[in-house]
FIBADO-457573 format. One record per residue (C-alpha): residue in three letters; x, y, z. Coordinates in steps of 0.25 Angstrom, whole numbers, padded with zeros to 4 digits, always signed. Layout:
BEGIN
ALAXYZ ...
END
This chain:
BEGIN
UNK-0372+0153+0050 UNK-0376+0139+0053 UNK-0370+0133+0041 UNK-0356+0140+0044 UNK-0358+0135+0059 UNK-0359+0121+0054 UNK-0347+0122+0045 UNK-0339+0128+0057 UNK-0343+0117+0067 UNK-0339+0106+0057 UNK-0325+0113+0055 UNK-0323+0114+0070 UNK-0327+0100+0072 UNK-0318+0095+0061 UNK-0306+0103+0067 UNK-0308+0096+0081 UNK-0308+0082+0075 UNK-0294+0082+0068 UNK-0283+0073+0073 UNK-0272+0080+0081 UNK-0260+0072+0076 UNK-0253+0073+0063 UNK-0243+0064+0056 UNK-0235+0065+0044 UNK-0236+0056+0032 UNK-0224+0056+0022 UNK-0223+0049+0009 UNK-0218+0048-0005 UNK-0225+0048-0019 UNK-0219+0040-0030 UNK-0223+0035-0044 UNK-0224+0021-0050 UNK-0209+0022-0052 UNK-0206+0025-0038 UNK-0202+0039-0041 UNK-0206+0051-0032 UNK-0218+0060-0037 UNK-0216+0074-0033 UNK-0228+0084-0033 UNK-0238+0073-0029 UNK-0249+0079-0020 UNK-0252+0071-0007 UNK-0265+0074+0000 UNK-0270+0069+0013 UNK-0284+0065+0012 UNK-0294+0074+0019 UNK-0284+0086+0020 UNK-0283+0098+0011 UNK-0268+0099+0009 UNK-0258+0091+0002 UNK-0243+0089+0000 UNK-0234+0088-0012 UNK-0223+0077-0014 UNK-0209+0083-0016 UNK-0199+0079-0027 UNK-0196+0066-0020 UNK-0211+0062-0019 UNK-0212+0064-0004 UNK-0222+0071+0005 UNK-0227+0072+0019 UNK-0241+0075+0024 UNK-0248+0076+0038 UNK-0259+0068+0042 UNK-0266+0065+0056 UNK-0274+0052+0052 UNK-0275+0041+0043 UNK-0278+0047+0029 UNK-0275+0046+0014 UNK-0265+0052+0005 UNK-0269+0057-0009 UNK-0257+0058-0018 UNK-0259+0065-0032 UNK-0250+0069-0043 UNK-0253+0072-0057 UNK-0252+0061-0067 UNK-0252+0051-0056 UNK-0264+0043-0050 UNK-0268+0048-0036 UNK-0264+0039-0024 UNK-0272+0038-0011 UNK-0264+0032+0001 UNK-0270+0029+0014 UNK-0261+0033+0026 UNK-0260+0032+0041 UNK-0257+0044+0050 UNK-0245+0037+0055 UNK-0240+0031+0041 UNK-0228+0040+0040 UNK-0224+0037+0026 UNK-0231+0033+0013 UNK-0227+0030-0002 UNK-0236+0033-0013 UNK-0235+0029-0027 UNK-0242+0036-0038 UNK-0246+0029-0052 UNK-0245+0038-0064 UNK-0258+0042-0071 UNK-0261+0043-0086 UNK-0272+0053-0083 UNK-0269+0065-0074 UNK-0274+0063-0060 UNK-0277+0076-0052 UNK-0284+0078-0039 UNK-0298+0085-0042 UNK-0300+0096-0031 UNK-0315+0097-0035 UNK-0318+0083-0032 UNK-0318+0085-0017 UNK-0313+0071-0014 UNK-0299+0072-0018 UNK-0301+0064-0031 UNK-0292+0065-0043 UNK-0298+0066-0057 UNK-0297+0051-0060 UNK-0304+0047-0047 UNK-0317+0056-0049 UNK-0330+0050-0052 UNK-0333+0062-0061 UNK-0324+0066-0072 UNK-0314+0078-0069 UNK-0302+0084-0076 UNK-0291+0092-0070 UNK-0281+0102-0077 UNK-0269+0105-0068 UNK-0254+0108-0067 UNK-0246+0112-0079 UNK-0257+0108-0089 UNK-0267+0118-0082 UNK-0256+0129-0083 UNK-0254+0127-0098 UNK-0269+0126-0101 UNK-0274+0137-0092 UNK-0282+0148-0100 UNK-0289+0160-0095 UNK-0302+0152-0093 UNK-0306+0139-0087 UNK-0313+0135-0100 UNK-0301+0137-0109 UNK-0292+0130-0099 UNK-0300+0117-0098 UNK-0307+0116-0111 UNK-0297+0105-0116 UNK-0301+0095-0106 UNK-0311+0084-0110 UNK-0325+0088-0107 UNK-0321+0103-0105 UNK-0324+0114-0114 UNK-0325+0129-0113 UNK-0336+0140-0115 UNK-0326+0149-0122 UNK-0330+0163-0122 UNK-0316+0166-0127 UNK-0304+0161-0120 UNK-0306+0171-0108 UNK-0320+0166-0104 UNK-0321+0151-0106 UNK-0328+0142-0096 UNK-0327+0127-0095 UNK-0337+0118-0101 UNK-0338+0104-0095 UNK-0345+0093-0103 UNK-0353+0104-0111 UNK-0358+0111-0098 UNK-0353+0125-0093 UNK-0358+0138-0087 UNK-0366+0135-0074 UNK-0364+0120-0075 UNK-0349+0120-0073 UNK-0344+0125-0060 UNK-0331+0132-0060 UNK-0324+0132-0046 UNK-0311+0137-0040 UNK-0306+0127-0029 UNK-0320+0121-0028 UNK-0327+0135-0027 UNK-0335+0141-0037 UNK-0328+0151-0046 UNK-0340+0160-0045 UNK-0338+0168-0058 UNK-0348+0171-0069 UNK-0343+0161-0079 UNK-0355+0152-0077 UNK-0364+0164-0081 UNK-0359+0166-0096 UNK-0348+0161-0105 UNK-0342+0175-0106 UNK-0339+0175-0091 UNK-0325+0169-0088 UNK-0322+0159-0077 UNK-0313+0165-0066 UNK-0304+0153-0064 UNK-0289+0155-0068 UNK-0283+0142-0073 UNK-0268+0146-0071 UNK-0271+0148-0056 UNK-0277+0134-0055 UNK-0269+0122-0050 UNK-0280+0113-0057 UNK-0293+0114-0064 UNK-0303+0103-0062 UNK-0315+0100-0071 UNK-0326+0091-0065 UNK-0334+0086-0076 UNK-0349+0082-0074 UNK-0357+0087-0062 UNK-0349+0091-0050 UNK-0361+0097-0043 UNK-0359+0089-0030 UNK-0348+0098-0025 UNK-0349+0111-0034 UNK-0364+0113-0035 UNK-0374+0113-0046 UNK-0366+0122-0055 UNK-0356+0110-0057 UNK-0367+0102-0065 UNK-0357+0102-0076 UNK-0344+0101-0069 UNK-0334+0109-0061 UNK-0321+0116-0065 UNK-0313+0118-0052 UNK-0300+0127-0053 UNK-0291+0123-0042 UNK-0280+0132-0036 UNK-0272+0133-0024 UNK-0276+0147-0020 UNK-0280+0142-0006 UNK-0268+0133-0003 UNK-0271+0119+0003 UNK-0257+0114+0005 UNK-0247+0119+0015 UNK-0237+0128+0007 UNK-0223+0129+0013 UNK-0216+0135+0001 UNK-0218+0146-0009 UNK-0221+0142-0023 UNK-0227+0148-0035 UNK-0228+0149-0050 UNK-0228+0160-0060 UNK-0233+0159-0075 UNK-0234+0166-0088 UNK-0241+0163-0101 UNK-0243+0170-0114 UNK-0254+0166-0125 UNK-0252+0172-0139 UNK-0266+0170-0143 UNK-0271+0182-0134 UNK-0257+0187-0129 UNK-0261+0183-0115 UNK-0251+0184-0104 UNK-0254+0175-0092 UNK-0247+0177-0079 UNK-0249+0167-0067 UNK-0242+0167-0053 UNK-0244+0157-0041 UNK-0238+0158-0027 UNK-0240+0149-0015 UNK-0233+0150-0001 UNK-0235+0146+0013 UNK-0230+0144+0027 UNK-0234+0136+0039 UNK-0247+0132+0033 UNK-0251+0146+0028 UNK-0251+0146+0012 UNK-0253+0157+0002 UNK-0256+0156-0013 UNK-0256+0167-0024 UNK-0259+0165-0039 UNK-0262+0175-0050 UNK-0264+0175-0065 UNK-0264+0187-0075 UNK-0269+0185-0089 UNK-0269+0195-0100 UNK-0273+0192-0115 UNK-0279+0199-0127 UNK-0289+0194-0137 UNK-0286+0180-0142 UNK-0283+0176-0156 UNK-0290+0166-0165 UNK-0290+0161-0179 UNK-0298+0169-0188 UNK-0313+0168-0186 UNK-0325+0176-0191 UNK-0330+0188-0183 UNK-0344+0186-0178 UNK-0348+0201-0178 UNK-0354+0198-0192 UNK-0361+0186-0188 UNK-0369+0190-0176 UNK-0368+0185-0162 UNK-0363+0172-0157 UNK-0365+0159-0165 UNK-0373+0152-0154 UNK-0385+0162-0157 UNK-0385+0161-0172 UNK-0384+0150-0183 UNK-0372+0150-0193 UNK-0363+0141-0200 UNK-0352+0134-0193 UNK-0338+0138-0197 UNK-0331+0126-0204 UNK-0320+0123-0195 UNK-0317+0138-0194 UNK-0305+0137-0203 UNK-0307+0143-0217 UNK-0309+0158-0214 UNK-0307+0162-0229 UNK-0321+0157-0232 UNK-0326+0168-0223 UNK-0332+0180-0231 UNK-0322+0191-0233 UNK-0330+0201-0225 UNK-0330+0192-0213 UNK-0321+0197-0201 UNK-0311+0187-0196 UNK-0305+0188-0182 UNK-0293+0182-0176 UNK-0294+0187-0162 UNK-0306+0185-0153 UNK-0309+0199-0148 UNK-0311+0203-0134 UNK-0305+0190-0127 UNK-0294+0197-0119 UNK-0291+0193-0105 UNK-0285+0201-0093 UNK-0285+0193-0080 UNK-0279+0193-0066 UNK-0281+0183-0055 UNK-0275+0182-0042 UNK-0277+0172-0030 UNK-0273+0172-0016 UNK-0274+0161-0006 UNK-0270+0157+0008 UNK-0272+0145+0017 UNK-0267+0139+0030 UNK-0265+0124+0029 UNK-0262+0113+0040 UNK-0264+0098+0040 UNK-0279+0100+0043 UNK-0283+0114+0039 UNK-0283+0122+0026 UNK-0289+0135+0027 UNK-0287+0146+0016 UNK-0292+0158+0008 UNK-0290+0163-0006 UNK-0293+0176-0014 UNK-0293+0177-0029 UNK-0296+0188-0039 UNK-0298+0188-0054 UNK-0298+0201-0062 UNK-0301+0198-0077 UNK-0305+0205-0090 UNK-0308+0197-0102 UNK-0314+0200-0116 UNK-0328+0194-0119 UNK-0327+0191-0134 UNK-0342+0190-0137 UNK-0344+0205-0133 UNK-0334+0212-0143 UNK-0334+0215-0157 UNK-0319+0220-0160 UNK-0305+0216-0155 UNK-0298+0224-0146 UNK-0284+0223-0139 UNK-0285+0220-0124 UNK-0270+0222-0121 UNK-0273+0231-0109 UNK-0274+0230-0094 UNK-0289+0227-0090 UNK-0285+0227-0076 UNK-0286+0242-0076 UNK-0301+0242-0079 UNK-0310+0248-0069 UNK-0319+0239-0061 UNK-0331+0248-0061 UNK-0343+0248-0070 UNK-0336+0257-0081 UNK-0321+0254-0085 UNK-0315+0268-0087 UNK-0301+0264-0093 UNK-0300+0271-0106 UNK-0290+0261-0111 UNK-0300+0249-0109 UNK-0310+0257-0116 UNK-0301+0258-0128 UNK-0297+0243-0128 UNK-0312+0238-0125 UNK-0321+0244-0135 UNK-0336+0245-0132 UNK-0338+0232-0140 UNK-0328+0225-0131 UNK-0332+0218-0118 UNK-0324+0212-0108 UNK-0326+0205-0094 UNK-0320+0209-0081 UNK-0320+0198-0071 UNK-0316+0200-0056 UNK-0317+0190-0046 UNK-0313+0189-0031 UNK-0313+0175-0025 UNK-0311+0171-0011 UNK-0310+0156-0006 UNK-0308+0150+0007 UNK-0304+0136+0011 UNK-0305+0128+0024 UNK-0301+0113+0025 UNK-0299+0105+0038 UNK-0295+0091+0037 UNK-0300+0082+0049 UNK-0294+0069+0044 UNK-0303+0061+0053 UNK-0310+0048+0050 UNK-0323+0055+0044 UNK-0320+0070+0041 UNK-0308+0073+0032 UNK-0309+0088+0030 UNK-0318+0100+0030 UNK-0317+0109+0018 UNK-0323+0123+0017 UNK-0322+0132+0004 UNK-0327+0146+0003 UNK-0327+0156-0008 UNK-0332+0170-0012 UNK-0331+0175-0026 UNK-0334+0189-0031 UNK-0335+0189-0046 UNK-0337+0200-0056 UNK-0338+0200-0071 UNK-0340+0213-0079 UNK-0341+0214-0094 UNK-0336+0228-0099 UNK-0338+0234-0112 UNK-0333+0247-0117 UNK-0327+0250-0103 UNK-0341+0248-0096 UNK-0345+0237-0088 UNK-0357+0230-0095 UNK-0361+0219-0086 UNK-0355+0214-0073 UNK-0357+0200-0067 UNK-0355+0198-0052 UNK-0354+0185-0044 UNK-0351+0183-0029 UNK-0351+0169-0024 UNK-0349+0163-0011 UNK-0346+0148-0009 UNK-0344+0139+0002 UNK-0340+0124+0001 UNK-0338+0115+0014 UNK-0336+0100+0014 UNK-0332+0089+0023 UNK-0324+0078+0018 UNK-0326+0065+0025 UNK-0325+0050+0026 UNK-0336+0041+0031 UNK-0338+0026+0029 UNK-0329+0025+0017 UNK-0335+0037+0010 UNK-0326+0049+0007 UNK-0333+0062+0004 UNK-0337+0076+0007 UNK-0349+0083+0012 UNK-0351+0098+0009 UNK-0359+0111+0008 UNK-0358+0121-0003 UNK-0363+0135-0003 UNK-0363+0145-0015 UNK-0369+0159-0016 UNK-0367+0167-0029 UNK-0372+0181-0031 UNK-0372+0185-0046 UNK-0376+0197-0053 UNK-0374+0203-0067 UNK-0376+0218-0070 UNK-0376+0225-0084 UNK-0379+0222-0098 UNK-0376+0207-0098 UNK-0383+0205-0084 UNK-0392+0194-0090 UNK-0394+0187-0077 UNK-0399+0193-0064 UNK-0391+0194-0051 UNK-0392+0181-0044 UNK-0388+0174-0031 UNK-0386+0159-0031 UNK-0384+0151-0019 UNK-0382+0136-0016 UNK-0380+0127-0004 UNK-0376+0113-0006 UNK-0372+0101+0002 UNK-0365+0090-0005 UNK-0358+0076-0002 UNK-0348+0068-0010 UNK-0344+0054-0006 UNK-0335+0043-0011 UNK-0332+0029-0007 UNK-0322+0019-0013 UNK-0326+0005-0015 UNK-0314-0002-0020 UNK-0310+0003-0034 UNK-0323+0011-0035 UNK-0326+0025-0028 UNK-0340+0029-0027 UNK-0343+0044-0026 UNK-0357+0050-0023 UNK-0361+0064-0020 UNK-0373+0074-0018 UNK-0376+0088-0017 UNK-0388+0096-0013 UNK-0388+0111-0017 UNK-0398+0122-0014 UNK-0397+0132-0025 UNK-0403+0146-0024 UNK-0403+0157-0035 UNK-0409+0170-0032 UNK-0411+0183-0041 UNK-0419+0195-0043 UNK-0426+0196-0057 UNK-0431+0209-0063 UNK-0443+0210-0071 UNK-0436+0217-0082 UNK-0426+0205-0083 UNK-0438+0197-0089 UNK-0448+0207-0094 UNK-0440+0218-0099 UNK-0445+0216-0113 UNK-0460+0215-0110 UNK-0463+0228-0118 UNK-0466+0232-0132 UNK-0453+0230-0140 UNK-0457+0241-0150 UNK-0454+0251-0139 UNK-0443+0255-0130 UNK-0445+0251-0116 UNK-0438+0255-0103 UNK-0439+0247-0090 UNK-0447+0255-0080 UNK-0443+0256-0065 UNK-0454+0246-0062 UNK-0449+0235-0071 UNK-0435+0237-0065 UNK-0439+0235-0051 UNK-0448+0222-0054 UNK-0439+0212-0047 UNK-0441+0199-0041 UNK-0433+0188-0034 UNK-0430+0175-0040 UNK-0425+0162-0033 UNK-0421+0148-0038 UNK-0420+0138-0027 UNK-0416+0124-0031 UNK-0409+0112-0024 UNK-0399+0105-0033 UNK-0396+0090-0031 UNK-0383+0084-0036 UNK-0378+0070-0033 UNK-0368+0060-0040 UNK-0363+0046-0039 UNK-0350+0041-0046 UNK-0338+0032-0044 UNK-0324+0028-0049 UNK-0320+0014-0052 UNK-0306+0011-0053 UNK-0307-0002-0060 UNK-0292-0004-0063 UNK-0279+0003-0060 UNK-0279+0017-0066 UNK-0293+0016-0072 UNK-0307+0020-0067 UNK-0321+0023-0071 UNK-0329+0034-0065 UNK-0344+0036-0065 UNK-0352+0048-0060 UNK-0367+0051-0060 UNK-0372+0064-0055 UNK-0385+0072-0054 UNK-0384+0087-0053 UNK-0394+0098-0052 UNK-0391+0113-0056 UNK-0399+0126-0054 UNK-0398+0137-0065 UNK-0389+0148-0063 UNK-0393+0163-0065 UNK-0390+0164-0080 UNK-0397+0151-0083 UNK-0409+0155-0074 UNK-0411+0170-0075 UNK-0404+0175-0087 UNK-0411+0186-0094 UNK-0403+0196-0103 UNK-0392+0198-0113 UNK-0380+0190-0112 UNK-0370+0198-0120 UNK-0359+0188-0120 UNK-0367+0177-0127 UNK-0376+0187-0135 UNK-0389+0181-0130 UNK-0400+0185-0122 UNK-0402+0175-0111 UNK-0414+0170-0103 UNK-0413+0161-0091 UNK-0421+0148-0087 UNK-0431+0156-0079 UNK-0436+0165-0091 UNK-0447+0161-0100 UNK-0448+0167-0114 UNK-0462+0171-0119 UNK-0465+0180-0131 UNK-0451+0187-0131 UNK-0452+0189-0116 UNK-0444+0182-0105 UNK-0452+0179-0092 UNK-0445+0175-0079 UNK-0452+0162-0075 UNK-0442+0154-0066 UNK-0451+0143-0062 UNK-0447+0129-0063 UNK-0432+0130-0065 UNK-0427+0116-0065 UNK-0413+0112-0061 UNK-0403+0107-0071 UNK-0401+0092-0068 UNK-0389+0084-0073 UNK-0387+0069-0072 UNK-0372+0066-0076 UNK-0365+0053-0079 UNK-0350+0052-0080 UNK-0341+0040-0083 UNK-0326+0041-0084 UNK-0316+0030-0088 UNK-0302+0033-0083 UNK-0288+0027-0085 UNK-0276+0034-0078 UNK-0264+0024-0077 UNK-0255+0020-0088 UNK-0251+0027-0101 UNK-0265+0028-0105 UNK-0276+0035-0097 UNK-0290+0041-0100 UNK-0302+0047-0094 UNK-0315+0045-0102 UNK-0328+0052-0097 UNK-0342+0050-0102 UNK-0353+0058-0097 UNK-0368+0060-0098 UNK-0376+0072-0092 UNK-0391+0072-0092 UNK-0396+0086-0088 UNK-0410+0090-0085 UNK-0414+0105-0087 UNK-0401+0108-0093 UNK-0400+0124-0094 UNK-0396+0129-0108 UNK-0398+0141-0116 UNK-0408+0140-0128 UNK-0409+0150-0139 UNK-0424+0155-0139 UNK-0424+0160-0153 UNK-0427+0174-0147 UNK-0418+0187-0148 UNK-0416+0198-0138 UNK-0413+0213-0140 UNK-0413+0224-0130 UNK-0424+0232-0138 UNK-0433+0221-0142 UNK-0431+0211-0131 UNK-0433+0196-0133 UNK-0440+0192-0147 UNK-0440+0183-0158 UNK-0427+0181-0166 UNK-0433+0185-0179 UNK-0432+0200-0174 UNK-0419+0205-0178 UNK-0413+0215-0169 UNK-0398+0220-0168 UNK-0391+0214-0156 UNK-0403+0205-0153 UNK-0398+0192-0145 UNK-0404+0178-0145 UNK-0411+0174-0132 UNK-0406+0162-0125 UNK-0413+0156-0114 UNK-0409+0145-0103 UNK-0418+0132-0105 UNK-0417+0119-0097 UNK-0418+0106-0104 UNK-0413+0092-0102 UNK-0399+0089-0108 UNK-0389+0079-0109 UNK-0374+0080-0110 UNK-0364+0068-0113 UNK-0350+0065-0118 UNK-0336+0061-0115 UNK-0322+0065-0111 UNK-0309+0058-0114 UNK-0295+0061-0109 UNK-0284+0050-0113 UNK-0269+0050-0110 UNK-0259+0040-0117 UNK-0245+0041-0112 UNK-0236+0036-0124 UNK-0223+0037-0116 UNK-0217+0046-0105 UNK-0217+0058-0115 UNK-0229+0057-0123 UNK-0244+0057-0120 UNK-0256+0058-0128 UNK-0270+0062-0123 UNK-0283+0061-0130 UNK-0295+0069-0125 UNK-0310+0071-0130 UNK-0323+0075-0125 UNK-0338+0075-0131 UNK-0350+0082-0126 UNK-0365+0081-0131 UNK-0375+0090-0124 UNK-0389+0091-0129 UNK-0403+0093-0124 UNK-0412+0082-0122 UNK-0420+0086-0134 UNK-0407+0083-0142 UNK-0403+0098-0145 UNK-0389+0101-0141 UNK-0385+0111-0130 UNK-0378+0123-0134 UNK-0362+0125-0134 UNK-0358+0111-0131 UNK-0343+0109-0132 UNK-0337+0102-0144 UNK-0331+0088-0143 UNK-0316+0088-0142 UNK-0305+0078-0144 UNK-0290+0080-0142 UNK-0277+0074-0141 UNK-0265+0078-0133 UNK-0250+0074-0135 UNK-0241+0077-0123 UNK-0226+0076-0123 UNK-0218+0076-0110 UNK-0203+0075-0108 UNK-0196+0080-0096 UNK-0200+0094-0093 UNK-0207+0096-0107 UNK-0222+0093-0109 UNK-0229+0096-0123 UNK-0242+0093-0128 UNK-0251+0094-0141 UNK-0266+0094-0140 UNK-0276+0093-0151 UNK-0291+0095-0148 UNK-0302+0094-0158 UNK-0315+0101-0154 UNK-0326+0095-0163 UNK-0337+0103-0170 UNK-0349+0105-0162 UNK-0362+0102-0170 UNK-0371+0099-0158 UNK-0377+0113-0156 UNK-0389+0120-0151 UNK-0399+0126-0161 UNK-0393+0140-0160 UNK-0378+0136-0161 UNK-0369+0134-0172 UNK-0359+0122-0174 UNK-0345+0124-0170 UNK-0333+0118-0179 UNK-0323+0109-0173 UNK-0308+0114-0171 UNK-0295+0108-0166 UNK-0285+0114-0156 UNK-0271+0110-0156 UNK-0263+0114-0143 UNK-0249+0112-0139 UNK-0241+0115-0126 UNK-0227+0113-0121 UNK-0223+0114-0106 UNK-0208+0114-0101 UNK-0205+0113-0086 UNK-0191+0118-0082 UNK-0184+0124-0070 UNK-0179+0139-0069 UNK-0172+0145-0058 UNK-0176+0133-0049 UNK-0191+0135-0052 UNK-0200+0126-0061 UNK-0205+0132-0074 UNK-0215+0127-0084 UNK-0215+0134-0098 UNK-0226+0130-0108 UNK-0230+0133-0122 UNK-0244+0131-0128 UNK-0250+0132-0142 UNK-0265+0132-0141 UNK-0273+0130-0154 UNK-0260+0127-0162 UNK-0267+0127-0176 UNK-0274+0140-0173 UNK-0288+0133-0175 UNK-0301+0141-0175 UNK-0311+0135-0165 UNK-0324+0139-0160 UNK-0329+0134-0147 UNK-0344+0129-0147 UNK-0346+0131-0132 UNK-0343+0146-0134 UNK-0355+0156-0135 UNK-0346+0165-0144 UNK-0339+0154-0152 UNK-0339+0161-0165 UNK-0333+0174-0158 UNK-0323+0167-0150 UNK-0315+0156-0157 UNK-0304+0149-0149 UNK-0290+0155-0149 UNK-0280+0153-0160 UNK-0266+0148-0159 UNK-0260+0152-0145 UNK-0246+0151-0140 UNK-0245+0151-0125 UNK-0232+0151-0117 UNK-0231+0150-0102 UNK-0222+0148-0091 UNK-0224+0145-0076 UNK-0213+0145-0066 UNK-0215+0138-0052 UNK-0207+0142-0039 
END
């Protein structure tokens, strides 16, 4: 109660200090040829809302004190203009940018991607709509430095510079997505790309604002479900697309309206698809489990399938990779010159196949929405379609968000911002019509910050609270129920010294993890393996509480030096600390999706027995160095990032050389038992990751542009052994042609072979993907319409993803034709 009283007092104090008068600033935005720029966003510094220039480049915005206008437009360099409250009119000229310039909401200080000390990339607009896939990983994997975990195309999470899972924070409008995608690779993210306005990827540690779970980076999905601008008309969009590779139909709709400052938002996406096709590849049924857990020969470029033995089965479809998804979001807000307050609700209901669990192909052209929600699915039709060997996931999520922002606009405090969210997530894995395992996660989150100016410094001071209540029940419940709570205070400040902008920040986070451990979870095999054994009631009741309390410190210093017009150098050094999550710390059980038996950091193996010994758990400590070179004016532009990340106590899974079976427990691998799984345990050891990212643009003339992109990552332990499942290096070239309303591009991406492998991995051959897309904008019945046509994997190349734990069972999709249309009204 004391915490909430302090916040309420601060808000009431802020409300009483606002100025009483208001003036209107009018203006016009033009380009270097003095032509008006329509659709430019004009934001008054310190306030939440913004206005958009009309087709004549004109705008008007209210202010009640001297301030600064921030004018942004894609493909132009941002402009900041100081204004007086009584200025009346202003003329703003924007210079074209050879590198796309977009304001990054996750930056917190209203910076664009070319102004930040740490590297960031943004996917937005028409490009986002064309590239949108069912998962974030597949949507973003073409960006330099970004890859995907790939558990099939319907469960694929982003990998940033070789880091994923609990090291990459996935957020929706700055608040945690709070799904179970950080627990295992078969758990899909719950963020829909088609509903987003833009997707931002912050490379390197972003722990200052987002906590220790962002030690590897942040993916922030930005939408307008809580409108922050005054809407005085009714607008919307409808879209449809079809993919031939999996007969996937996708429908999307958006509607926004408002009156007198009251706004309403709705968006929805429906996606239905079958199992996806691929070039012929060998079935792994005859070869055992996933290749990460055995050693076998690398396929030589995976091209000449005639060399396979005649009795080897070839597949042309990846079984059990269907998707049936529905998502809706509702939001409302009230916006005035100073105040923005709003609320939103979103619901996700998705069924998708889990390829690692199945052994036969089945059609999934049916209505999964008819499935029951209880522990047993009674629908006879479903039982016919999903054999007992077929497993699919059912994801349900309800998400509430609230926003309060008050702009004071005085000499010291610019605005007070409060964000709150609650997420109720459930992920069930269903086999033969029966729920086998259910994962639940309820998360509450509060983020409040004060943006201020003081002695030439501009920054924010904030408080961040998160409480996650996780549990798993069923056959795959390899982690115990756990509550994870954190409280943090953070500060981020910047100051300009001529052409150099200095940025410093720090965060102190109190991290608390609590769980109840059962004796049977670590002593269940303490018996004679030659005799059957049942747990007696005494064993089942031997419980004890476990708590982990740690303080995580993060801080950074960086700067951007604009050494000449349109060029800068950015340097950032950061120190971040992270505590282990439940799966890393307390795992003890069979993880069916990865075909392993997993043990956490807190267990000690001795004579085939796992003993719970959680003493001396050390934090993962990252020291990261980034340097970026950017050129963003003229016909030639580029962004080149170099990074080095030194990590103490890096958490990773190691093959123990032991195997596990339900009958015999954990024992040496020289014992052969049907269905036995390799035992993997989380260890901590010092590691280093380093590499580069390159993105260049050369405009040949008004119609033709060539882009070159590449990335490289090396990740290994300090003992020189390589970390598992490190992404392959990639290099690509993209040719774009634009004439009037037509835009077409051809992209060729080469993924190198991956030979830097852990001891229990196999090498992965390289492959080349060729993609083509074409977009045409036209007007129909007075409405703007965008039609597009994509060909993915034009050459029908067979490719295996090294970062996937089921790479041999789930190759990349083959040639895919996609047609889509989106109409705006």
